[in-house]
N, C-alpha and C positions, 0 to 999 in steps of 0.2 A: 339728833345730837343735842346734848345739854351744854350750854355755854358755862364756862368756869367750873367744869367738872374736874376737881383737883386730882382725882385718881387718873383720869385720862391725860391731864396736863403734865403730871409728873412721871407716870408709869404707863406701860402698855398692857392692855388686857391680854395680848397675844404672847408677850414675852415675860418670863419670870425675872425677879430681881437679879439673879445671877448673870443675866444677860449683860449687866453693866460691866462685868469683867471682860466679856467678849468685846464690848465696845472699846475698852482700853487696849486690848490686843489689836483690834482693827486699826486703832489710831497709830500704834507703833508701826504696823506693816505699811499702811498707806503713807505715813510720814517718810519712812525710809524709801519707798517707791518714788515719792515726790522729790526727795533729795537726789536720788539716782537719776531721775529724768532731767532735772535741772543741771546735774553734772555732765550728762551726756550732751545736752544741747549746747553747752559752752557758755562762756562768760559774755559773749556778745548779746545773748538773749536776756541777760540779767540787767546789765547796765548799772543804773544808779543804786539799785538795791543789792544787798548781799544775797547769796543763795539761801541763807537761813531766814532772812527777812521776807523774801519772796515765798519761801516754803510755808511760813506760818500764815501769811495772807491767804495762800491757796487752801491750806488745810482748814482754816477757821471760816473762810468766806462761805463755803457751801453749808456748813453746819449752822451758821448764824442765819443765813437766808432761808433755809428750809424750816427752821423753827419759828420764823416770823409768821408764816401763813399756812403751813401744812398742819391740819388738825391731828394727824396721826403720828406726829413727831414729838415724843415726850420730852419735856424740858430737862428732866433729870439725865436723860441720855445725852442731851446737848451739853449739860454741865460737865459730864465726864470728859467729853471731847475738849472742852475749854480748860480743863485742868491738865489733862494728859499732854496735849500738844504743846502748850507753853513750857511744861516741865521738860519735854524732849528738846525743845528749842534751847532752854538754859543748859541742859546736859551736854548737847553737842557743842554749844559755844564754849563750855568749860573744856571739852576735849580739844578744841582747836587752840585754846590757851596753853594747855598742858603739853600738847604735841605739835610743834611747828610742822613736822612732816605730815601729820594727818590734816592740818589746815591747808598745806600746799596741795595735797592730793584732792581734797574736797572742793575748796574754793579756788584753787589755782594760784600759782606764784607768778609774779611779773615775768613776762617773757620778752626778750630782746627781739624786735622785728626788723629794725633797720640799723645797720652799723656802717659808719663811714660811707654813706650814700648807696648802700647795697642791701637788698632784702635778704634777711637770714632765712633761707629757704626751709631748713629743718623745722624751726619754730613756726614759720608761716604755715607749713602743712599740718603741724600738730594742732594749731588752733582752728583748722578747717575754715580758714578765711578765703575769700576770693580777692583777686587783685582789685576789682572794682570797689569792694568794701574798704580795703586798706587805703587806696588812693583817695576815696571819698573822705575818709577821716583826715588824711594829710591836707587835702584842699581846704578843709574847715580851719586848719591852722595856717592858711596862706602859704602852703608849700607848693611851689611851682614845679620843682624837680627834685629828685632824690639827692642830688649833689649838695643841696642846702641842709641836709639832715645829718647830724653827727651820730645821734642815737635816738631810737624810738622804741618805747616799751608798751606792750599791752598789759594794763594793770588787771588785777583780779576783779575789779568792778566792771571791766569791759571798756574802760576809757583808754585813750592813747595819750601817753606822755612823751613829749618830743624835746630833744636838746639840739640846739643849732650851733653851727660854727660861729665864732666871733666875727663881727662885721669887719674887723680889721684884716682878716685873712682873705686871700684871693678866693674868688668864687670857684668852686669845684664843678666841673660838668657832671650832669647826671640825667637819668631817665625822666622825661617829662611826665607829669601827672594829669595833664589836661586830656579829657577823653577824646577830643577831636584829633589830637596828635596821633592817637592809636589807629586812626584810619590810614595812617601813612606807614604802618609796619611793612617792612620789606625783607625778603629772604636774600635777594641779590642786592648788594650795595650799589646804589645809584650814583652816589657822589663820594669822592674820597674825603676822609676826615674822621674824627672820633664819633663812634656810635655806641649806644647803650643797649644791652640785652633787653628785649621787651618783656621778659619775665622777672629777672632778679635785679636788673639795673647795673650789672657789670659793664664797665666802660672799656671798650677797645679803642685805642688811640691811633692805630696805624692800619686802618682798613683802606683798601684801594677799590676803585670802581670795578664792579664785576665780581668781587669776592662773595662767597657764600659760606661764611664762617659758622661754626658752632660755638656757643658760649662755653668756656672752660669750667664755669661754675655749675650751671644747671642743664647744659646740653640743649638749650633752646636754639632755634635757628632763625628767629625773627628779631629784627633790629630797628632802632629808631635813631635818627640824628639827635645828639645830645642837646640839652639846653644849658646855658651858663648864665641865666638871668639872676640878678641880685635879688635876694628876698626882701620884700617890703612888708613889715608886720602891720 
């Protein structure tokens, strides 16, 4: 192999110049596949980056790395990738600006997860979250129980935005978020008093000892004694 062979650096002996058009087509297909995969995996896997930002990093990362040390990767082929992928990125960004509906479909719209101290189960299932993930996010905001939360939204970025009740209002009882409390889940009520559904947080205030109730919201049959702790931010 001859170093700095410009024909080898820019073109491939095995591929005709028309192959550059196929590279552009390959970029389009793989970029769409990347966007689709990121859309399916959900916003929790994206977090601080938007789907478009992550897609361009993934699409260009391999092309840049391969061209740095593989002698059989022509630079002209890589240049086509670096032109087509950013162009697709800009094009899809414009689509999201022109069509809010397309933007919500691709990147996701903010979804209400907790309302008045209770998990919004339809949206919760739509995001394919686990209760452990949701409660872990709530604990990072010093949420001890759901009764402290007026509203919580899952943003398109994968971050959780929380609105609390005013400190001047009485504390509402709610489902505890501490993991050790969930070791006390009970199907048969052991002591009378208010209990919260162990799945959605619905609070039943008039349960008697020995009751085996079903949650009217989500049909769950496991309950926890509520917490009424004041939130300390």
